[in-house]
N, CA, C, O and CB atoms as a CASP TS submission, in Angstrom:
PFRMAT TS
TARGET T0000
AUTHOR 0000-0000-0000
METHOD Language model
MODEL 1
PARENT N/A
ATOM      1  N   MET     1      99.490 104.708  84.230  1.00  0.00           N
ATOM      2  CA  MET     1      98.442 105.622  84.647  1.00  0.00           C
ATOM      3  C   MET     1      99.026 107.034  84.756  1.00  0.00           C
ATOM      4  O   MET     1     100.109 107.233  85.305  1.00  0.00           O
ATOM      5  CB  MET     1      97.817 105.170  85.998  1.00  0.00           C
ATOM      6  N   THR     2      98.307 107.977  84.237  1.00  0.00           N
ATOM      7  CA  THR     2      98.756 109.367  84.242  1.00  0.00           C
ATOM      8  C   THR     2      98.038 110.144  85.345  1.00  0.00           C
ATOM      9  O   THR     2      96.808 110.148  85.394  1.00  0.00           O
ATOM     10  CB  THR     2      98.507 110.028  82.864  1.00  0.00           C
ATOM     11  N   PRO     3      98.783 110.797  86.224  1.00  0.00           N
ATOM     12  CA  PRO     3      98.143 111.572  87.294  1.00  0.00           C
ATOM     13  C   PRO     3      97.492 112.845  86.734  1.00  0.00           C
ATOM     14  O   PRO     3      97.935 113.367  85.711  1.00  0.00           O
ATOM     15  CB  PRO     3      99.177 111.938  88.386  1.00  0.00           C
ATOM     16  N   PRO     4      96.455 113.340  87.396  1.00  0.00           N
ATOM     17  CA  PRO     4      95.775 114.555  86.940  1.00  0.00           C
ATOM     18  C   PRO     4      96.688 115.767  86.845  1.00  0.00           C
ATOM     19  O   PRO     4      96.432 116.674  86.053  1.00  0.00           O
ATOM     20  CB  PRO     4      94.640 114.870  87.860  1.00  0.00           C
ATOM     21  N   CYS     5      97.743 115.793  87.636  1.00  0.00           N
ATOM     22  CA  CYS     5      98.632 116.957  87.669  1.00  0.00           C
ATOM     23  C   CYS     5      99.629 116.981  86.506  1.00  0.00           C
ATOM     24  O   CYS     5     100.356 117.960  86.335  1.00  0.00           O
ATOM     25  CB  CYS     5      99.389 116.985  88.979  1.00  0.00           C
ATOM     26  N   SER     6      99.665 115.925  85.719  1.00  0.00           N
ATOM     27  CA  SER     6     100.690 115.826  84.678  1.00  0.00           C
ATOM     28  C   SER     6     100.603 116.934  83.627  1.00  0.00           C
ATOM     29  O   SER     6     101.595 117.235  82.963  1.00  0.00           O
ATOM     30  CB  SER     6     100.586 114.490  83.999  1.00  0.00           C
ATOM     31  N   THR     7      99.448 117.531  83.475  1.00  0.00           N
ATOM     32  CA  THR     7      99.297 118.611  82.488  1.00  0.00           C
ATOM     33  C   THR     7      99.109 119.976  83.150  1.00  0.00           C
ATOM     34  O   THR     7      98.822 120.967  82.479  1.00  0.00           O
ATOM     35  CB  THR     7      98.113 118.321  81.572  1.00  0.00           C
ATOM     36  N   ALA     8      99.273 120.013  84.460  1.00  0.00           N
ATOM     37  CA  ALA     8      99.058 121.256  85.205  1.00  0.00           C
ATOM     38  C   ALA     8     100.245 122.203  85.078  1.00  0.00           C
ATOM     39  O   ALA     8     101.371 121.786  84.805  1.00  0.00           O
ATOM     40  CB  ALA     8      98.797 120.951  86.675  1.00  0.00           C
ATOM     41  N   TYR     9      99.967 123.472  85.280  1.00  0.00           N
ATOM     42  CA  TYR     9     101.002 124.499  85.359  1.00  0.00           C
ATOM     43  C   TYR     9     101.682 124.329  86.711  1.00  0.00           C
ATOM     44  O   TYR     9     101.077 124.630  87.740  1.00  0.00           O
ATOM     45  CB  TYR     9     100.406 125.958  85.183  1.00  0.00           C
ATOM     46  N   THR    10     102.906 123.861  86.735  1.00  0.00           N
ATOM     47  CA  THR    10     103.552 123.418  87.967  1.00  0.00           C
ATOM     48  C   THR    10     103.843 124.522  88.974  1.00  0.00           C
ATOM     49  O   THR    10     103.994 124.225  90.159  1.00  0.00           O
ATOM     50  CB  THR    10     104.814 122.739  87.631  1.00  0.00           C
ATOM     51  N   ASP    11     103.927 125.756  88.567  1.00  0.00           N
ATOM     52  CA  ASP    11     104.224 126.834  89.520  1.00  0.00           C
ATOM     53  C   ASP    11     103.197 126.917  90.644  1.00  0.00           C
ATOM     54  O   ASP    11     103.538 127.296  91.764  1.00  0.00           O
ATOM     55  CB  ASP    11     104.288 128.167  88.794  1.00  0.00           C
ATOM     56  N   VAL    12     101.941 126.565  90.358  1.00  0.00           N
ATOM     57  CA  VAL    12     100.913 126.658  91.401  1.00  0.00           C
ATOM     58  C   VAL    12     101.150 125.655  92.520  1.00  0.00           C
ATOM     59  O   VAL    12     100.667 125.860  93.633  1.00  0.00           O
ATOM     60  CB  VAL    12      99.529 126.439  90.800  1.00  0.00           C
ATOM     61  N   PHE    13     101.876 124.582  92.258  1.00  0.00           N
ATOM     62  CA  PHE    13     102.173 123.588  93.274  1.00  0.00           C
ATOM     63  C   PHE    13     103.186 124.104  94.299  1.00  0.00           C
ATOM     64  O   PHE    13     103.337 123.529  95.377  1.00  0.00           O
ATOM     65  CB  PHE    13     102.694 122.321  92.620  1.00  0.00           C
ATOM     66  N   PHE    14     103.861 125.169  93.959  1.00  0.00           N
ATOM     67  CA  PHE    14     104.922 125.696  94.824  1.00  0.00           C
ATOM     68  C   PHE    14     104.616 127.089  95.371  1.00  0.00           C
ATOM     69  O   PHE    14     105.476 127.704  96.001  1.00  0.00           O
ATOM     70  CB  PHE    14     106.223 125.735  94.064  1.00  0.00           C
ATOM     71  N   ASP    15     103.423 127.584  95.143  1.00  0.00           N
ATOM     72  CA  ASP    15     102.997 128.888  95.650  1.00  0.00           C
ATOM     73  C   ASP    15     101.986 128.649  96.769  1.00  0.00           C
ATOM     74  O   ASP    15     100.876 128.184  96.508  1.00  0.00           O
ATOM     75  CB  ASP    15     102.380 129.778  94.506  1.00  0.00           C
ATOM     76  N   PRO    16     102.355 128.960  98.012  1.00  0.00           N
ATOM     77  CA  PRO    16     101.479 128.671  99.152  1.00  0.00           C
ATOM     78  C   PRO    16     100.046 129.185  99.015  1.00  0.00           C
ATOM     79  O   PRO    16      99.128 128.586  99.575  1.00  0.00           O
ATOM     80  CB  PRO    16     102.074 129.250 100.377  1.00  0.00           C
ATOM     81  N   LYS    17      99.837 130.266  98.292  1.00  0.00           N
ATOM     82  CA  LYS    17      98.464 130.777  98.185  1.00  0.00           C
ATOM     83  C   LYS    17      97.580 129.874  97.323  1.00  0.00           C
ATOM     84  O   LYS    17      96.359 130.034  97.320  1.00  0.00           O
ATOM     85  CB  LYS    17      98.474 132.190  97.603  1.00  0.00           C
ATOM     86  N   TYR    18      98.179 128.925  96.590  1.00  0.00           N
ATOM     87  CA  TYR    18      97.408 127.993  95.763  1.00  0.00           C
ATOM     88  C   TYR    18      97.370 126.571  96.319  1.00  0.00           C
ATOM     89  O   TYR    18      96.779 125.690  95.694  1.00  0.00           O
ATOM     90  CB  TYR    18      97.979 127.965  94.375  1.00  0.00           C
ATOM     91  N   TYR    19      97.980 126.328  97.468  1.00  0.00           N
ATOM     92  CA  TYR    19      98.050 124.966  98.002  1.00  0.00           C
ATOM     93  C   TYR    19      96.675 124.305  98.121  1.00  0.00           C
ATOM     94  O   TYR    19      96.498 123.175  97.665  1.00  0.00           O
ATOM     95  CB  TYR    19      98.722 124.983  99.359  1.00  0.00           C
ATOM     96  N   ASP    20      95.708 124.985  98.722  1.00  0.00           N
ATOM     97  CA  ASP    20      94.378 124.390  98.895  1.00  0.00           C
ATOM     98  C   ASP    20      93.733 124.072  97.546  1.00  0.00           C
ATOM     99  O   ASP    20      93.117 123.019  97.378  1.00  0.00           O
ATOM    100  CB  ASP    20      93.472 125.333  99.699  1.00  0.00           C
ATOM    101  N   TYR    21      93.877 124.985  96.592  1.00  0.00           N
ATOM    102  CA  TYR    21      93.332 124.763  95.255  1.00  0.00           C
ATOM    103  C   TYR    21      93.956 123.524  94.608  1.00  0.00           C
ATOM    104  O   TYR    21      93.250 122.681  94.056  1.00  0.00           O
ATOM    105  CB  TYR    21      93.568 125.999  94.370  1.00  0.00           C
ATOM    106  N   VAL    22      95.265 123.425  94.681  1.00  0.00           N
ATOM    107  CA  VAL    22      95.981 122.303  94.061  1.00  0.00           C
ATOM    108  C   VAL    22      95.545 120.978  94.679  1.00  0.00           C
ATOM    109  O   VAL    22      95.291 120.008  93.965  1.00  0.00           O
ATOM    110  CB  VAL    22      97.507 122.482  94.214  1.00  0.00           C
ATOM    111  N   ILE    23      95.461 120.942  96.000  1.00  0.00           N
ATOM    112  CA  ILE    23      95.067 119.702  96.678  1.00  0.00           C
ATOM    113  C   ILE    23      93.666 119.291  96.243  1.00  0.00           C
ATOM    114  O   ILE    23      93.426 118.121  95.945  1.00  0.00           O
ATOM    115  CB  ILE    23      95.123 119.874  98.215  1.00  0.00           C
ATOM    116  N   GLU    24      92.757 120.229  96.206  1.00  0.00           N
ATOM    117  CA  GLU    24      91.374 119.924  95.812  1.00  0.00           C
ATOM    118  C   GLU    24      91.285 119.560  94.329  1.00  0.00           C
ATOM    119  O   GLU    24      90.630 118.582  93.969  1.00  0.00           O
ATOM    120  CB  GLU    24      90.458 121.123  96.111  1.00  0.00           C
ATOM    121  N   GLU    25      91.923 120.320  93.494  1.00  0.00           N
ATOM    122  CA  GLU    25      91.806 120.146  92.045  1.00  0.00           C
ATOM    123  C   GLU    25      92.575 118.942  91.504  1.00  0.00           C
ATOM    124  O   GLU    25      92.090 118.245  90.613  1.00  0.00           O
ATOM    125  CB  GLU    25      92.287 121.385  91.354  1.00  0.00           C
ATOM    126  N   TYR    26      93.749 118.699  92.029  1.00  0.00           N
ATOM    127  CA  TYR    26      94.610 117.671  91.440  1.00  0.00           C
ATOM    128  C   TYR    26      94.842 116.447  92.329  1.00  0.00           C
ATOM    129  O   TYR    26      94.950 115.332  91.817  1.00  0.00           O
ATOM    130  CB  TYR    26      95.926 118.275  91.099  1.00  0.00           C
ATOM    131  N   CYS    27      94.921 116.630  93.628  1.00  0.00           N
ATOM    132  CA  CYS    27      95.301 115.516  94.508  1.00  0.00           C
ATOM    133  C   CYS    27      94.115 114.691  95.005  1.00  0.00           C
ATOM    134  O   CYS    27      94.195 113.467  95.105  1.00  0.00           O
ATOM    135  CB  CYS    27      96.059 116.048  95.692  1.00  0.00           C
ATOM    136  N   SER    28      93.021 115.376  95.314  1.00  0.00           N
ATOM    137  CA  SER    28      91.877 114.621  95.825  1.00  0.00           C
ATOM    138  C   SER    28      91.344 113.723  94.711  1.00  0.00           C
ATOM    139  O   SER    28      91.023 114.183  93.615  1.00  0.00           O
ATOM    140  CB  SER    28      90.759 115.580  96.353  1.00  0.00           C
ATOM    141  N   GLY    29      91.261 112.467  95.014  1.00  0.00           N
ATOM    142  CA  GLY    29      90.789 111.506  94.025  1.00  0.00           C
ATOM    143  C   GLY    29      91.869 110.958  93.104  1.00  0.00           C
ATOM    144  O   GLY    29      91.586 110.098  92.270  1.00  0.00           O
ATOM    145  N   CYS    30      93.086 111.434  93.237  1.00  0.00           N
ATOM    146  CA  CYS    30      94.172 110.938  92.388  1.00  0.00           C
ATOM    147  C   CYS    30      94.536 109.517  92.819  1.00  0.00           C
ATOM    148  O   CYS    30      94.766 109.273  94.003  1.00  0.00           O
ATOM    149  CB  CYS    30      95.420 111.879  92.466  1.00  0.00           C
ATOM    150  N   PRO    31      94.591 108.590  91.885  1.00  0.00           N
ATOM    151  CA  PRO    31      94.935 107.213  92.245  1.00  0.00           C
ATOM    152  C   PRO    31      96.410 107.024  92.617  1.00  0.00           C
ATOM    153  O   PRO    31      96.790 105.965  93.116  1.00  0.00           O
ATOM    154  CB  PRO    31      94.591 106.298  91.104  1.00  0.00           C
ATOM    155  N   LEU    32      97.223 108.023  92.381  1.00  0.00           N
ATOM    156  CA  LEU    32      98.658 107.914  92.649  1.00  0.00           C
ATOM    157  C   LEU    32      99.108 108.740  93.851  1.00  0.00           C
ATOM    158  O   LEU    32     100.308 108.922  94.062  1.00  0.00           O
ATOM    159  CB  LEU    32      99.434 108.340  91.433  1.00  0.00           C
ATOM    160  N   VAL    33      98.164 109.236  94.636  1.00  0.00           N
ATOM    161  CA  VAL    33      98.499 110.154  95.733  1.00  0.00           C
ATOM    162  C   VAL    33      99.431 109.498  96.757  1.00  0.00           C
ATOM    163  O   VAL    33     100.338 110.160  97.259  1.00  0.00           O
ATOM    164  CB  VAL    33      97.218 110.635  96.428  1.00  0.00           C
ATOM    165  N   GLU    34      99.236 108.237  97.075  1.00  0.00           N
ATOM    166  CA  GLU    34     100.095 107.574  98.059  1.00  0.00           C
ATOM    167  C   GLU    34     101.518 107.411  97.531  1.00  0.00           C
ATOM    168  O   GLU    34     102.481 107.632  98.266  1.00  0.00           O
ATOM    169  CB  GLU    34      99.516 106.205  98.435  1.00  0.00           C
ATOM    170  N   GLU    35     101.653 107.029  96.276  1.00  0.00           N
ATOM    171  CA  GLU    35     102.976 106.882  95.678  1.00  0.00           C
ATOM    172  C   GLU    35     103.690 108.221  95.598  1.00  0.00           C
ATOM    173  O   GLU    35     104.897 108.309  95.823  1.00  0.00           O
ATOM    174  CB  GLU    35     102.868 106.262  94.288  1.00  0.00           C
ATOM    175  N   CYS    36     102.933 109.261  95.274  1.00  0.00           N
ATOM    176  CA  CYS    36     103.480 110.613  95.185  1.00  0.00           C
ATOM    177  C   CYS    36     104.018 111.059  96.545  1.00  0.00           C
ATOM    178  O   CYS    36     105.131 111.576  96.639  1.00  0.00           O
ATOM    179  CB  CYS    36     102.405 111.602  94.681  1.00  0.00           C
ATOM    180  N   LEU    37     103.228 110.856  97.590  1.00  0.00           N
ATOM    181  CA  LEU    37     103.647 111.250  98.931  1.00  0.00           C
ATOM    182  C   LEU    37     104.863 110.446  99.379  1.00  0.00           C
ATOM    183  O   LEU    37     105.798 111.003  99.955  1.00  0.00           O
ATOM    184  CB  LEU    37     102.497 111.069  99.926  1.00  0.00           C
ATOM    185  N   SER    38     104.855 109.161  99.123  1.00  0.00           N
ATOM    186  CA  SER    38     105.979 108.311  99.513  1.00  0.00           C
ATOM    187  C   SER    38     107.274 108.763  98.844  1.00  0.00           C
ATOM    188  O   SER    38     108.315 108.857  99.493  1.00  0.00           O
ATOM    189  CB  SER    38     105.689 106.851  99.159  1.00  0.00           C
ATOM    190  N   LYS    39     107.204 109.040  97.548  1.00  0.00           N
ATOM    191  CA  LYS    39     108.385 109.506  96.805  1.00  0.00           C
ATOM    192  C   LYS    39     108.847 110.848  97.356  1.00  0.00           C
ATOM    193  O   LYS    39     110.046 111.072  97.529  1.00  0.00           O
ATOM    194  CB  LYS    39     108.076 109.625  95.287  1.00  0.00           C
ATOM    195  N   CYS    40     107.912 111.730  97.629  1.00  0.00           N
ATOM    196  CA  CYS    40     108.231 113.048  98.162  1.00  0.00           C
ATOM    197  C   CYS    40     108.947 112.940  99.507  1.00  0.00           C
ATOM    198  O   CYS    40     109.975 113.583  99.718  1.00  0.00           O
ATOM    199  CB  CYS    40     106.959 113.883  98.308  1.00  0.00           C
ATOM    200  N   LEU    41     108.406 112.132 100.412  1.00  0.00           N
ATOM    201  CA  LEU    41     109.014 111.990 101.741  1.00  0.00           C
ATOM    202  C   LEU    41     110.428 111.422 101.634  1.00  0.00           C
ATOM    203  O   LEU    41     111.330 111.837 102.361  1.00  0.00           O
ATOM    204  CB  LEU    41     108.146 111.084 102.638  1.00  0.00           C
ATOM    205  N   SER    42     110.606 110.495 100.743  1.00  0.00           N
ATOM    206  CA  SER    42     111.932 109.919 100.523  1.00  0.00           C
ATOM    207  C   SER    42     112.909 110.967  99.996  1.00  0.00           C
ATOM    208  O   SER    42     114.038 111.073 100.475  1.00  0.00           O
ATOM    209  CB  SER    42     111.846 108.742  99.546  1.00  0.00           C
ATOM    210  N   ASP    43     112.466 111.737  99.010  1.00  0.00           N
ATOM    211  CA  ASP    43     113.313 112.787  98.437  1.00  0.00           C
ATOM    212  C   ASP    43     113.629 113.865  99.459  1.00  0.00           C
ATOM    213  O   ASP    43     114.762 114.338  99.537  1.00  0.00           O
ATOM    214  CB  ASP    43     112.638 113.409  97.220  1.00  0.00           C
ATOM    215  N   GLU    44     112.626 114.258 100.246  1.00  0.00           N
ATOM    216  CA  GLU    44     112.856 115.303 101.241  1.00  0.00           C
ATOM    217  C   GLU    44     113.842 114.845 102.303  1.00  0.00           C
ATOM    218  O   GLU    44     114.648 115.640 102.786  1.00  0.00           O
ATOM    219  CB  GLU    44     111.541 115.716 101.893  1.00  0.00           C
ATOM    220  N   GLU    45     113.785 113.583 102.667  1.00  0.00           N
ATOM    221  CA  GLU    45     114.735 113.068 103.644  1.00  0.00           C
ATOM    222  C   GLU    45     116.149 113.093 103.067  1.00  0.00           C
ATOM    223  O   GLU    45     117.111 113.426 103.759  1.00  0.00           O
ATOM    224  CB  GLU    45     114.352 111.636 104.074  1.00  0.00           C
ATOM    225  N   GLU    46     116.254 112.742 101.804  1.00  0.00           N
ATOM    226  CA  GLU    46     117.566 112.707 101.152  1.00  0.00           C
ATOM    227  C   GLU    46     118.139 114.102 100.942  1.00  0.00           C
ATOM    228  O   GLU    46     119.323 114.330 101.188  1.00  0.00           O
ATOM    229  CB  GLU    46     117.468 111.989  99.816  1.00  0.00           C
ATOM    230  N   TYR    47     117.294 115.052 100.483  1.00  0.00           N
ATOM    231  CA  TYR    47     117.787 116.382 100.125  1.00  0.00           C
ATOM    232  C   TYR    47     117.659 117.418 101.230  1.00  0.00           C
ATOM    233  O   TYR    47     118.284 118.476 101.158  1.00  0.00           O
ATOM    234  CB  TYR    47     117.065 116.867  98.928  1.00  0.00           C
ATOM    235  N   GLY    48     116.851 117.129 102.260  1.00  0.00           N
ATOM    236  CA  GLY    48     116.805 117.976 103.439  1.00  0.00           C
ATOM    237  C   GLY    48     115.975 119.245 103.360  1.00  0.00           C
ATOM    238  O   GLY    48     116.190 120.155 104.160  1.00  0.00           O
ATOM    239  N   TYR    49     115.047 119.342 102.440  1.00  0.00           N
ATOM    240  CA  TYR    49     114.157 120.505 102.427  1.00  0.00           C
ATOM    241  C   TYR    49     112.777 120.112 101.918  1.00  0.00           C
ATOM    242  O   TYR    49     112.620 119.112 101.218  1.00  0.00           O
ATOM    243  CB  TYR    49     114.746 121.631 101.556  1.00  0.00           C
ATOM    244  N   ARG    50     111.778 120.915 102.282  1.00  0.00           N
ATOM    245  CA  ARG    50     110.394 120.657 101.871  1.00  0.00           C
ATOM    246  C   ARG    50     109.877 121.849 101.083  1.00  0.00           C
ATOM    247  O   ARG    50     110.092 123.005 101.450  1.00  0.00           O
ATOM    248  CB  ARG    50     109.484 120.377 103.103  1.00  0.00           C
ATOM    249  N   THR    51     109.197 121.540 100.004  1.00  0.00           N
ATOM    250  CA  THR    51     108.593 122.592  99.200  1.00  0.00           C
ATOM    251  C   THR    51     107.444 122.026  98.375  1.00  0.00           C
ATOM    252  O   THR    51     107.494 120.882  97.926  1.00  0.00           O
ATOM    253  CB  THR    51     109.642 123.248  98.286  1.00  0.00           C
ATOM    254  N   GLY    52     106.432 122.821  98.185  1.00  0.00           N
ATOM    255  CA  GLY    52     105.337 122.474  97.287  1.00  0.00           C
ATOM    256  C   GLY    52     104.356 121.444  97.814  1.00  0.00           C
ATOM    257  O   GLY    52     104.522 120.868  98.889  1.00  0.00           O
ATOM    258  N   VAL    53     103.318 121.238  97.000  1.00  0.00           N
ATOM    259  CA  VAL    53     102.293 120.238  97.280  1.00  0.00           C
ATOM    260  C   VAL    53     102.705 118.933  96.612  1.00  0.00           C
ATOM    261  O   VAL    53     103.004 118.896  95.419  1.00  0.00           O
ATOM    262  CB  VAL    53     100.885 120.707  96.781  1.00  0.00           C
ATOM    263  N   TRP    54     102.717 117.872  97.401  1.00  0.00           N
ATOM    264  CA  TRP    54     103.024 116.530  96.914  1.00  0.00           C
ATOM    265  C   TRP    54     102.119 115.548  97.646  1.00  0.00           C
ATOM    266  O   TRP    54     101.977 115.631  98.866  1.00  0.00           O
ATOM    267  CB  TRP    54     104.537 116.172  97.125  1.00  0.00           C
ATOM    268  N   GLY    55     101.521 114.643  96.933  1.00  0.00           N
ATOM    269  CA  GLY    55     100.705 113.624  97.585  1.00  0.00           C
ATOM    270  C   GLY    55      99.582 114.189  98.418  1.00  0.00           C
ATOM    271  O   GLY    55      99.205 113.605  99.434  1.00  0.00           O
ATOM    272  N   GLY    56      99.042 115.318  98.004  1.00  0.00           N
ATOM    273  CA  GLY    56      97.931 115.933  98.725  1.00  0.00           C
ATOM    274  C   GLY    56      98.317 116.598 100.027  1.00  0.00           C
ATOM    275  O   GLY    56      97.459 116.855 100.872  1.00  0.00           O
ATOM    276  N   THR    57      99.608 116.883 100.204  1.00  0.00           N
ATOM    277  CA  THR    57     100.074 117.501 101.442  1.00  0.00           C
ATOM    278  C   THR    57     100.911 118.744 101.165  1.00  0.00           C
ATOM    279  O   THR    57     101.543 118.867 100.115  1.00  0.00           O
ATOM    280  CB  THR    57     100.883 116.501 102.260  1.00  0.00           C
ATOM    281  N   THR    58     100.900 119.648 102.115  1.00  0.00           N
ATOM    282  CA  THR    58     101.731 120.851 102.058  1.00  0.00           C
ATOM    283  C   THR    58     103.024 120.573 102.832  1.00  0.00           C
ATOM    284  O   THR    58     103.113 119.569 103.537  1.00  0.00           O
ATOM    285  CB  THR    58     100.971 122.101 102.647  1.00  0.00           C
ATOM    286  N   PRO    59     104.013 121.440 102.710  1.00  0.00           N
ATOM    287  CA  PRO    59     105.218 121.261 103.522  1.00  0.00           C
ATOM    288  C   PRO    59     104.909 121.204 105.025  1.00  0.00           C
ATOM    289  O   PRO    59     105.514 120.415 105.751  1.00  0.00           O
ATOM    290  CB  PRO    59     106.199 122.394 103.242  1.00  0.00           C
ATOM    291  N   LYS    60     103.985 122.025 105.485  1.00  0.00           N
ATOM    292  CA  LYS    60     103.606 122.026 106.899  1.00  0.00           C
ATOM    293  C   LYS    60     102.996 120.679 107.296  1.00  0.00           C
ATOM    294  O   LYS    60     103.288 120.151 108.369  1.00  0.00           O
ATOM    295  CB  LYS    60     102.611 123.170 107.190  1.00  0.00           C
ATOM    296  N   ASP    61     102.147 120.129 106.423  1.00  0.00           N
ATOM    297  CA  ASP    61     101.560 118.808 106.682  1.00  0.00           C
ATOM    298  C   ASP    61     102.647 117.745 106.806  1.00  0.00           C
ATOM    299  O   ASP    61     102.602 116.894 107.694  1.00  0.00           O
ATOM    300  CB  ASP    61     100.573 118.425 105.562  1.00  0.00           C
ATOM    301  N   ARG    62     103.615 117.807 105.910  1.00  0.00           N
ATOM    302  CA  ARG    62     104.678 116.807 105.906  1.00  0.00           C
ATOM    303  C   ARG    62     105.618 116.972 107.096  1.00  0.00           C
ATOM    304  O   ARG    62     106.174 115.988 107.584  1.00  0.00           O
ATOM    305  CB  ARG    62     105.467 116.889 104.611  1.00  0.00           C
ATOM    306  N   ASN    63     105.800 118.206 107.567  1.00  0.00           N
ATOM    307  CA  ASN    63     106.581 118.414 108.790  1.00  0.00           C
ATOM    308  C   ASN    63     105.916 117.691 109.957  1.00  0.00           C
ATOM    309  O   ASN    63     106.583 117.003 110.730  1.00  0.00           O
ATOM    310  CB  ASN    63     106.727 119.929 109.101  1.00  0.00           C
ATOM    311  N   LYS    64     104.602 117.851 110.080  1.00  0.00           N
ATOM    312  CA  LYS    64     103.850 117.192 111.155  1.00  0.00           C
ATOM    313  C   LYS    64     103.919 115.673 110.994  1.00  0.00           C
ATOM    314  O   LYS    64     104.140 114.951 111.967  1.00  0.00           O
ATOM    315  CB  LYS    64     102.373 117.667 111.160  1.00  0.00           C
ATOM    316  N   LEU    65     103.733 115.200 109.784  1.00  0.00           N
ATOM    317  CA  LEU    65     103.758 113.770 109.514  1.00  0.00           C
ATOM    318  C   LEU    65     105.117 113.170 109.864  1.00  0.00           C
ATOM    319  O   LEU    65     105.188 112.118 110.499  1.00  0.00           O
ATOM    320  CB  LEU    65     103.423 113.500 108.047  1.00  0.00           C
ATOM    321  N   THR    66     106.174 113.824 109.460  1.00  0.00           N
ATOM    322  CA  THR    66     107.522 113.332 109.728  1.00  0.00           C
ATOM    323  C   THR    66     107.817 113.342 111.221  1.00  0.00           C
ATOM    324  O   THR    66     108.421 112.407 111.746  1.00  0.00           O
ATOM    325  CB  THR    66     108.557 114.172 108.980  1.00  0.00           C
ATOM    326  N   LYS    67     107.391 114.401 111.903  1.00  0.00           N
ATOM    327  CA  LYS    67     107.605 114.497 113.351  1.00  0.00           C
ATOM    328  C   LYS    67     106.883 113.344 114.061  1.00  0.00           C
ATOM    329  O   LYS    67     107.441 112.721 114.965  1.00  0.00           O
ATOM    330  CB  LYS    67     107.105 115.872 113.894  1.00  0.00           C
ATOM    331  N   THR    68     105.657 113.069 113.654  1.00  0.00           N
ATOM    332  CA  THR    68     104.882 111.978 114.249  1.00  0.00           C
ATOM    333  C   THR    68     105.532 110.630 113.963  1.00  0.00           C
ATOM    334  O   THR    68     105.601 109.772 114.843  1.00  0.00           O
ATOM    335  CB  THR    68     103.442 111.991 113.719  1.00  0.00           C
ATOM    336  N   ARG    69     106.007 110.443 112.737  1.00  0.00           N
ATOM    337  CA  ARG    69     106.658 109.181 112.384  1.00  0.00           C
ATOM    338  C   ARG    69     107.929 108.975 113.212  1.00  0.00           C
ATOM    339  O   ARG    69     108.193 107.870 113.687  1.00  0.00           O
ATOM    340  CB  ARG    69     106.992 109.152 110.880  1.00  0.00           C
ATOM    341  N   ARG    70     108.703 110.029 113.381  1.00  0.00           N
ATOM    342  CA  ARG    70     109.940 109.922 114.186  1.00  0.00           C
ATOM    343  C   ARG    70     109.616 109.608 115.641  1.00  0.00           C
ATOM    344  O   ARG    70     110.285 108.787 116.270  1.00  0.00           O
ATOM    345  CB  ARG    70     110.760 111.232 114.103  1.00  0.00           C
ATOM    346  N   LYS    71     108.585 110.264 116.174  1.00  0.00           N
ATOM    347  CA  LYS    71     108.189 110.023 117.561  1.00  0.00           C
ATOM    348  C   LYS    71     107.751 108.572 117.732  1.00  0.00           C
ATOM    349  O   LYS    71     108.128 107.917 118.704  1.00  0.00           O
ATOM    350  CB  LYS    71     107.053 110.985 117.982  1.00  0.00           C
ATOM    351  N   ASN    72     106.954 108.069 116.790  1.00  0.00           N
ATOM    352  CA  ASN    72     106.503 106.679 116.865  1.00  0.00           C
ATOM    353  C   ASN    72     107.671 105.708 116.751  1.00  0.00           C
ATOM    354  O   ASN    72     107.696 104.686 117.436  1.00  0.00           O
ATOM    355  CB  ASN    72     105.480 106.393 115.766  1.00  0.00           C
ATOM    356  N   LEU    73     108.635 106.016 115.897  1.00  0.00           N
ATOM    357  CA  LEU    73     109.818 105.173 115.750  1.00  0.00           C
ATOM    358  C   LEU    73     110.632 105.172 117.044  1.00  0.00           C
ATOM    359  O   LEU    73     111.118 104.126 117.474  1.00  0.00           O
ATOM    360  CB  LEU    73     110.686 105.657 114.568  1.00  0.00           C
ATOM    361  N   ASP    74     110.778 106.335 117.658  1.00  0.00           N
ATOM    362  CA  ASP    74     111.502 106.421 118.928  1.00  0.00           C
ATOM    363  C   ASP    74     110.815 105.582 120.008  1.00  0.00           C
ATOM    364  O   ASP    74     111.480 104.894 120.783  1.00  0.00           O
ATOM    365  CB  ASP    74     111.610 107.888 119.384  1.00  0.00           C
ATOM    366  N   LEU    75     109.483 105.644 120.054  1.00  0.00           N
ATOM    367  CA  LEU    75     108.737 104.847 121.034  1.00  0.00           C
ATOM    368  C   LEU    75     108.928 103.360 120.774  1.00  0.00           C
ATOM    369  O   LEU    75     109.106 102.582 121.711  1.00  0.00           O
ATOM    370  CB  LEU    75     107.240 105.202 120.996  1.00  0.00           C
ATOM    371  N   PHE    76     108.891 102.966 119.519  1.00  0.00           N
ATOM    372  CA  PHE    76     109.083 101.572 119.140  1.00  0.00           C
ATOM    373  C   PHE    76     110.484 101.089 119.530  1.00  0.00           C
ATOM    374  O   PHE    76     110.643 100.005 120.091  1.00  0.00           O
ATOM    375  CB  PHE    76     108.859 101.394 117.631  1.00  0.00           C
ATOM    376  N   GLU    77     111.481 101.898 119.229  1.00  0.00           N
ATOM    377  CA  GLU    77     112.860 101.526 119.538  1.00  0.00           C
ATOM    378  C   GLU    77     113.084 101.445 121.042  1.00  0.00           C
ATOM    379  O   GLU    77     113.833 100.587 121.510  1.00  0.00           O
ATOM    380  CB  GLU    77     113.833 102.527 118.918  1.00  0.00           C
ATOM    381  N   SER    78     112.441 102.330 121.808  1.00  0.00           N
ATOM    382  CA  SER    78     112.613 102.283 123.269  1.00  0.00           C
ATOM    383  C   SER    78     111.944 101.027 123.852  1.00  0.00           C
ATOM    384  O   SER    78     112.386 100.507 124.877  1.00  0.00           O
ATOM    385  CB  SER    78     112.019 103.562 123.928  1.00  0.00           C
ATOM    386  N   ASP    79     110.892 100.549 123.205  1.00  0.00           N
ATOM    387  CA  ASP    79     110.247  99.303 123.649  1.00  0.00           C
ATOM    388  C   ASP    79     111.137  98.096 123.408  1.00  0.00           C
ATOM    389  O   ASP    79     111.028  97.091 124.110  1.00  0.00           O
ATOM    390  CB  ASP    79     108.911  99.108 122.931  1.00  0.00           C
ATOM    391  N   LEU    80     112.010  98.188 122.427  1.00  0.00           N
ATOM    392  CA  LEU    80     112.912  97.080 122.118  1.00  0.00           C
ATOM    393  C   LEU    80     114.069  96.975 123.106  1.00  0.00           C
ATOM    394  O   LEU    80     114.672  95.914 123.269  1.00  0.00           O
ATOM    395  CB  LEU    80     113.455  97.234 120.715  1.00  0.00           C
ATOM    396  N   ASP    81     114.365  98.092 123.760  1.00  0.00           N
ATOM    397  CA  ASP    81     115.496  98.110 124.718  1.00  0.00           C
ATOM    398  C   ASP    81     115.183  97.431 126.005  1.00  0.00           C
ATOM    399  O   ASP    81     116.032  97.371 126.894  1.00  0.00           O
ATOM    400  CB  ASP    81     115.916  99.511 125.012  1.00  0.00           C
TER
END
């Protein structure tokens, strides 16, 4: 399956003034959005930086998502103690 963004001009995915456009035009309705986000989060954890629109999210969205995931993991781990 080919994602809608495969033929897009990629620079718009990395320019904050186009983030909303990219999410609406390419990510909404994409059947691969979950896989895209999962791969992005994995790569960002490995490489230590966030940039561009991936999986229908902006870097700011992913910062919030990661913070929430870490908080939930901490709560889970404290319940195990």
